[in-house]
N, C-alpha and C positions, 0 to 999 in steps of 0.2 A: 504494500500500500504506500502511496506517495508520502514522503516525509512530512509535507505540510499538513497532512490530515492526522498526523500522530499527535495525540495530546498527552503531554507528560505531566507528572506531578510536579508542581512548581516549588512549593515551599514546604520544607519539613517543619511542621508546626508543633513538634513535640520532641521528646527525647527518647532514644531507643529504649524499648522495654527492658527493664532489668530490676532485680531485687535490690532494694535500698536497705540501709541500716535500720530504718524504721519499720520494715516489713511491708512497705507500700510498693506498688508497681505502677508503671506508666505505659500508656498506649501512645501510638503515633498517628498523627493526622496530617494528610497531605491536601493542599489546595490545588485543584486542577487548573491548568492553564494551557493555552495554545501558543506554540512558538510563533514568533512574529517575522513577517517578511522584511521588516525594516532593520533586522539584525544585520551586522556587517563586519567583515574582516578588512581592516584598513592598513594600507602600507604608508607609513608616515615618513620613512626614509629608506629608500632602496639602496642596494649595493651591487654594482655591476649587473644591473637588470636581472636580478634574481627572480623577480616575480613578473608574470605575463603583463604586457601592456594593455591588452584588450581583455578586461575582466569579464565582459559579456560572452566571450568565446569559450570560457571554461566552465566546468561544473561547479556546483556550490562547494564552498570551503568546508571540509569535514571537521567540525569543532573538536570532536573527540580525539582527533589525530594531531592536534596542534603541537604537542611535544615532539612527536616524530617528524613533523614537517619542519620544525625549527632545527632538528638534527640534520635533516636533509640539506638545509641551506648551509650547514657547516661541513658538508661533504660526507655525511654518514647516512646510508640508506637503510630503512627498515620497511617491512612489508606494508605497514599501516600508513606509509607516507607517499603513496603513488598517486598524488593529486597533480593534475596537469598544470595547475596555475603557478607552480614553482619549479625552477630548474635545479638540477643537482649542483650543489656547491662544490668548489674545488678544495681538496685537502691542502693545496699549496698556495692558494690565493683566497682564503676564507676571510670574511669580515672579522675585525678585531673584537667585536661584541655583537650580541643580539639582545633586544629588549622587547618585552610584550606587556601591553596594558590589557587587563581583563576587566570589563564592566559587565556585571551579571545581575540578573534578577530585577531588571527595571521594566517599566511599562513601555509598550510599543510607542516609538516616536520620542522617547524621553531624551535621547542624545542626538544632537544634530550631526550631520556628516563631518567626519574628522579629516577626510582626504578625498581627492578626486579619484584616486585608485582604490576602489572598493569592490570586494567580492561578496556575493550573497553567501549565507551560512546555512549549512545543514546541522540542525540542533538535535538530531536524533540521538538518543542515549543520554541526554542531559535532562536535568530536573528543574533548573531555575534557582535551586538552592546553591549559593556560591560555594560553600564548603564541600558539598557533595560533587558539584560539577568540577571543581579543581582536582578533587581526588580521582575523578574519572579521567580527566584530560591529562593528568600528570602522574598516573599510577606507575608503580614499579620503578624501573630504571629510567627516570625522566631525563630531560635534556641537561639540567644542571648537574645531576648526579653522574650521568654518563661522561660528560666532558671533564668533570673534575677527576674522575677515575683515569681518563686517558692522559691528562696533563698533571697527574700526581698532586692534585689539590691546588695548583697554581692559578686556576681560574677564579676571578672575582665573581661571586654569586650572591645575589640578593633576591629575597622573596618577601615582599611587603604587603601586609593587609591588616585591617582591623580584626578580621576573622582569623583566629589562630590556626584553625585546621586548613584554611585556604592557603595561608602563608607557609605552613609546613609542607603542604602538598607540592608546591612549586620549588621547594628548597633542595639543596644538596646536602644530605646527611645532617640535617638540623640547622644549617646556616640560614636562619630566617629571622624576620623581625615581626613580632606579633605578641599576643599574650600580655606579659608583664610590661613590655615597652609601650604597648597601646594604653594600658591602664595608667601608667606613669605620665604619658603624653596628655591624656584627658585631664589628669589632676593639674598638670602644669598650665594648660590652657585655661582651665577654670580659675586658677590662681592669678594668671596674668595673660589676658587675651591679646595683649599688644605683641606677643611673640609671633602672631599670625601675619602682622602687617608687612614685614619684608618679603613675604611670599605671595602677596596679593590675595590673602585669605581673610580680609576684613569680614567681620560677621555679616554685614549687609542684610540685617533682618533675621539672621539665625541667632538663637539664644544659647550661649554656652552653658547655661544652667539646665537646659533640656537634654536628656540623654541622646535622643536621636540626632539633634543638631550638632552637639559637640563631637559625636562619634564620627560624623562626616569630616568635620574640620580637623580632627585628630588624625584620621586616616590620610588625608591629603598632606597634612603637616609632616607626617612620617616620611612620605615620599620625597618631599622637598628636602628634609633633613638628610635623607640618604644621598641625595645629589651633593649636598654640602660636604658630606664625609668623603665622597668619591673625589671631589675636587682637591681635597687636602692630601689625598694619597698620591704617591709618585711612582712612575716607571711601570705601572701595571698595564697601561693602555697600549703599550707596544712591546710586551714581553713575549709575544708569540702564542700565548694561551688565551683562547677566546673567553670573554666574560659574558655572564648570563644574568639578565635582570627581569624579574617578573613582578609587576605592580598590579595588585588585584584590588579593585574598588568595590566594596561589598555593602556600603551603608546607605545607598540611595533608596532602596526598597522600604527600609524602615521609615524614612521620611514620607514616602508615598502612602504608607499605611496609616501614619499619624495625621497627615495634613490633607491627603487626597492627591490623586494624580492631576497634574496641571496646576497645583496650588502655587502661590507666590514663592513659598519657601522651597518647594521642589524645583522651581525654575531657577532660583538663585543657586541651589545646590548643583544642578546640572551644568550651569555656566562655570561654576568654580571647578568642576571636574574637567570640563573641556579646556579651560585656561591652564589648569595644572598639566594636563597631557601635552598641550602645545609647548609650554615653557620647559618641561622636563625633556621633551624630545629635542628642542633646540639646544639645551645644555649638553645632552648626550652626544649629539652630532658634533658640537664644538669640541667636546672632550676627546673624541676619537677621530677628529679631523675628517669626518664624513664616512669613515670606514666602519660603519655600524648599520645593522638592520633594525629598524624600529617599526613595530606592528601594534595594532590595537584590535582586540576582539570584543565587540559589543553584542551582548546577548540580550535581546528584548523579548517580552512576553505579553500576551493578551490575558488580562486577569478577569475572571468572573467575579461577581459580587459575592461577598461572604454570606454566612448563614443569617437568617432573620432572627429577631428576638424570640419569635414564637418557636422557631426550630431549636434554638438554644434551650428554651424552657422545656421543650419536649425531650431533648437529649438529657437534660438534668433530671427530669422526672424518671427517665428510663434508667439512668445510672445511679440515682440517689442511694439505693440500698448497698451499692458496691463502692461508693466514693469514700476516700479516706476522711474527707470532711463533707457532711451532707449539705452544708450551706450553699445556696445558689450564688451568693456573693463571692464565696471562696472559689466556687466552680468557675465563675467568669474571670476572676482575678488571676487564677492559675493558668487560664488559657494563654497560649496554645497547648500547654501540657495538661493532661488529664491524669490525676493521681487517684489510683484505685486501691482497694484492699486486695490482698492476694486471692480472695475467693472469686474474683472476676474471671480467672482462668478456668473456673469450673462451670462457666455459663457459655457454652459454645455458640449460642445464637445471639448473645449480647452484642457482639461486634457487628453482626449483620444488622440488627435492629438499630444500633447507633447510626450506622450509615444511612439508613432510611430516614431517621429523624433529622440528620444534618442536611440531606438533600444531595443533588447531583454535583454540586461544586466541590465536594470533599471525598477523599478516600481515607479509610480507616484501617490501620494495621494493629493487630493484637499479637505482639511477638511471642508471648508466653504460650499461646495456643497454636502458633505457627499457622495462623488462619487469616487469609485476606478475604474481605467480603465479596460476595457474588462471584466466586471463582467459576468460570464457565468457558469452555472451549467447544465449539460446534464445527463438525466437518460437513462440507457440502458434498454434492454428488461426485465432484471431481477429487474428493479426498483432500481438499484444501481446508486449512484451519481458519475459522472465523474467531479472532481473538477479542471481539467485542468492540472494535473501533467503528463507531457509527456517528455520522453527522459531525465529524471532526473531533469527537471526544472518545477517549479510551475508556472502556468499561473498567470497573474497579477489579481488575483481574491481575493477579500474579500467582501462578500455580507452580508447585514443585512437581515436575513431571519426569518420570523415569521411563525411558524408551528402551527397555531391555539392554542389549549389549551395544548400544549406539555410542560411538566414541564422542567424548565431550570436548575434544580438541587436542592438538598436538603441539609440542614445543617447536620453536623456530629452527632448532637444529635437527628435527626429525629426519629430513631427507638425507642430510650428510651422514648421520649416524647409521641410517639404514644401508646406504651404499658402502660405507666402510665395513660394516658387519658382513654384508653380502660378499664383497670381493675378498675379504679375509677368509671367510668360509670356503669360497671357491678355491682360493689359493691353497689352503690347507688340504682340501679334498684332492686337488691335482697333485700336490706333493706326496700325499699318501698313496695315490694310485700309481704315480711314477716310480715310487720306491718299491 
């Protein structure tokens, strides 16, 4: 089915189910959203015409392969990087650095065009939750880790985000900025907001006393601070080891949820994001004398409306006997997390009924029961599987299916290992026969 018809869970609005020290358990709620055609992969600074000039002549940029495609520009080819929009980089004439801005989980049209060279994006496999998407795009031996191994740790690598999991996903062996640094930055800005002025981050209507507002300012401030640190370092820009920079902006969606899409504060925030990307790009190009690739991946989504007050009340009534706290006010204040007593796992239909109460905009997961609501696969006359995608929305379906002895996948080295084993066996056989 066409990628644009796939509806993916946007925002993980809960915490993975697990037993806590208090004996409570949590369920996970996903808000459904459609990927947006306004998403884009932008080339902010090319190097030796690495990317195709005519973006309209190539297929959509596969967002889940971004790490492998970054490796391809550095001369290392993996199976997941066979996208025609980028040429194979040279091992002997590679850029001195590559940088990627990731803006995820924002409403369609939130970010204006960042460059004339823009590719459409295939968002299949992503969720709209920044931390989860970064873990998907940079799983395993990501671009920063791979290049650091090749060059024995001499690569400068930075992965910056307010979301610690997102920062960690893009990092090389823990070399990231997030977590405690973000918390300290928030405290510093609240203590003295004048530190924002040198970077053009004047509050301009944003309130440093509000969590959502200061989070965006702190995230952008961290990116600017990283550039200041890089300018103070010496000799790394021409040491022969390519440097990797990942800047992930994860805080716009919280502003949209608080103030509304298209609100004045959201418009101020998106302008600050765009100006930050432009300024940091200019600084990076100057730092590396133009011998750097700078890209931006903007992932936008179409959000449905959330649950009505009536559906929330119905969900509360349904869950009340199983809630850690039966109070409706506690239930609302705890959202998006739903804290339940352990006996909830003994009610197999509770998860299904909760989904019905919340309505079609949400998907509910009950980890302890390993049960997703409305699991349904239907085969047609041609033995094709209908996985529940209708009218642009994916049904609330995720099933654990075992298909007998069907192989679940092979390692990248399977073919080579097979041939080595085969010819070794044949050689030994011929040697025994000749003897």
